[in-house]
C-alpha positions in Angstrom: 18.7 -15.1 13.8 15.4 -16.3 12.4 14.0 -14.3 9.5 10.8 -12.3 9.9 8.0 -13.9 7.9 6.0 -11.3 6.0 2.8 -11.3 4.0 2.4 -8.3 1.6 -1.2 -7.1 1.2 -2.8 -4.8 -1.4 -5.7 -5.2 -3.9 -3.3 -4.9 -6.8 -0.8 -7.6 -7.8 1.6 -5.2 -9.3 1.8 -3.3 -6.0 2.6 -6.4 -3.9 5.0 -7.7 -6.5 6.8 -4.3 -6.5 7.2 -4.5 -2.7 8.5 -8.1 -3.0 11.1 -6.9 -5.5 12.1 -4.1 -3.2 12.6 -6.5 -0.3 14.3 -9.3 -2.4 17.9 -8.1 -1.5 17.1 -8.6 2.2 16.2 -12.3 2.1 18.6 -13.0 4.9 16.4 -10.9 7.2 12.9 -11.0 5.6 11.1 -14.1 4.3 8.3 -13.2 1.9 5.7 -15.8 2.9 3.0 -14.7 0.4 1.6 -11.9 -1.7 -2.1 -11.3 -1.1 -4.1 -9.3 -3.6 -7.8 -9.2 -2.6 -7.4 -12.4 -0.6 -7.0 -13.3 3.1 -3.6 -14.3 4.5 -3.4 -18.1 4.2 -0.7 -19.0 6.7 0.9 -17.8 9.9 3.2 -14.8 9.5 5.1 -12.4 11.8 4.0 -9.3 9.8 1.3 -8.4 7.4 2.4 -5.3 5.6 -0.7 -3.5 4.5 0.0 -1.1 1.6 -2.7 1.6 1.4 -2.5 2.2 -2.4 -6.1 2.7 -3.5 -7.2 1.1 -0.2 -8.8 2.2 3.0 -6.6 4.0 5.6 -5.4 2.4 8.8 -8.2 3.8 10.8 -10.8 1.8 8.9 -12.3 -1.7 9.3 -9.7 -3.5 7.1 -6.8 -3.0 9.5 -9.0 -4.0 12.5 -10.0 -7.2 10.6 -6.3 -8.0 9.8 -5.3 -7.4 13.5 -8.0 -9.9 14.6 -6.7 -12.6 12.3 -4.9 -15.2 14.5 -2.5 -16.1 11.7 -1.1 -12.5 11.8 1.2 -11.6 14.6 1.7 -7.9 13.7 -0.1 -5.7 11.2 1.9 -2.8 9.8 0.3 0.0 7.8 2.4 1.3 4.9 1.2 4.7 3.8 2.1 8.2 2.4 -0.2 9.8 5.0 1.7 10.4 8.2 -1.1 12.5 9.9 -0.7 12.0 13.6 -4.4 11.4 14.3 -4.5 8.8 11.5 -1.5 7.1 13.0 -3.1 7.1 16.4 -6.3 5.6 15.1 -4.5 2.9 13.1 -2.6 1.8 16.2 -5.8 1.9 18.2 -7.3 -0.3 15.5 -4.7 -3.0 16.3 -1.9 -2.1 14.0 1.5 -2.9 15.6 3.3 -0.3 13.4 2.9 2.5 10.9 5.6 3.1 8.2 6.0 5.9 5.8 6.1 5.2 2.1 9.2 6.8 0.7 11.5 5.0 3.1 14.5 3.6 1.3 14.6 -0.2 1.1 17.1 -0.6 3.9 15.2 1.7 6.1 11.9 -0.1 5.3 13.5 -3.4 6.3 14.9 -2.0 9.5 11.5 -0.6 10.4 9.7 -3.9 9.7 12.3 -5.7 11.9 11.9 -3.1 14.6 8.1 -3.4 14.7 8.3 -7.2 14.7 10.7 -7.0 17.7 8.3 -4.6 19.5 11.0 -1.9 19.6 9.4 0.9 17.5 5.9 1.5 16.2 6.1 4.6 13.9 8.8 5.1 11.3 8.7 8.3 9.2 11.2 9.6 6.6 14.3 10.6 8.5 14.6 14.4 9.0 16.5 15.9 6.0 16.3 12.7 3.9 14.7 12.7 0.5 11.6 10.5 -0.1 12.6 7.5 -2.2 10.5 6.4 -5.2 9.7 2.9 -4.1 7.7 -0.1 -5.2 5.5 -0.3 -8.2 1.9 0.5 -9.2 -0.4 0.1 -12.2 0.3 2.7 -14.9 3.8 3.4 -13.8 5.2 2.4 -17.2 2.7 4.8 -18.8 4.2 7.7 -16.8 1.6 7.9 -14.1 2.8 9.0 -10.7 1.6 6.9 -7.7 -1.0 9.5 -6.7 -2.3 9.8 -10.3 -2.5 6.0 -10.5 -4.3 5.8 -7.2 -6.9 8.3 -8.6 -7.4 6.2 -11.7 -7.6 3.0 -9.7 -10.4 4.4 -7.5 -12.2 5.9 -10.6 -12.0 2.4 -12.2 -13.5 0.9 -9.1 -16.5 3.3 -9.5 -15.8 5.8 -6.7 -17.0 9.4 -7.1 -14.7 12.4 -6.4 -16.2 12.9 -2.9 -15.6 9.2 -2.1 -12.1 9.4 -3.4 -11.4 12.4 -1.2 -12.7 10.5 1.8 -10.7 7.4 1.0 -7.4 9.3 0.3 -7.9 12.1 2.9 -7.2 14.7 0.2 -9.3 17.8 -0.5 -11.8 17.7 -3.3 -9.7 20.3 -5.2 -6.5 18.1 -4.8 -8.5 15.1 -6.1 -9.7 17.0 -9.1 -6.1 18.3 -9.8 -4.7 14.7 -9.7 -7.5 13.5 -11.9 -6.9 16.2 -14.5 -3.2 15.4 -14.5 -4.0 11.7 -14.9 -6.3 12.4 -17.9 -3.6 14.4 -19.6 -1.0 11.6 -19.2 -3.3 8.9 -20.6 -4.8 11.1 -23.3 -8.5 11.1 -22.3 -10.9 13.9 -21.6 -13.7 12.4 -19.5 -14.4 9.8 -16.8 -15.9 7.2 -19.0 -12.9 7.0 -21.2 -10.6 7.0 -18.2 -12.5 4.0 -16.8 -12.1 2.2 -20.2 -8.4 3.0 -20.2 -8.1 1.8 -16.6 -9.9 -1.5 -17.3 -7.6 -2.1 -20.3 -4.4 -1.3 -18.4 -4.8 -3.3 -15.2 -6.6 -0.9 -12.9 -9.3 -3.3 -11.7 -8.4 -4.9 -8.3 -6.9 -8.4 -8.5 -7.8 -11.5 -6.5 -4.7 -13.8 -6.2 -2.5 -15.3 -3.5 1.1 -15.9 -4.5 3.4 -18.2 -2.6 7.0 -17.3 -3.6 8.3 -20.7 -2.7 5.9 -22.2 -5.3 
């Protein structure tokens, strides 16, 4: 059986590298064609896996643009947010599938293969299963949770709290709670120092295309 060729997409190199490491044990089924951080897909692939960390959701223009790319056969949105309206809008935007973050590696691979084969579009965490801590993100080594890191990434990009709430589909109060928690972890007390910390610790978006075979 031919392997499914996959491009991993997110604005942060550490995120796409984390996904690549997660999928490495499944090289007999998945071929990682390239990792794209802030760049377009450069070759034909069966699947573009779009990680929404610090990125727009599947109902926004980015997924529509990816779905229109002739080099991409299927766009799959990979997200924590399993809101049914959001899933519906992402699929209406041209996404071929929508997968929950927190799927264990073998379940993620099975879901990618299922979408690529046209057999299943939405894959949530199985009922009763625990959400797995998967992949990587900037600040993980400093103890930041993925949500805290996402807040810091968006702050470092210059977004205000209202814009962060819109981007992440969290309430303003939830955004403020995550930001306060982030500040405590990195030892700062205000936004300007948080931005400086973020710049120094890899929270600015990257622009790189990585071909694993090179």
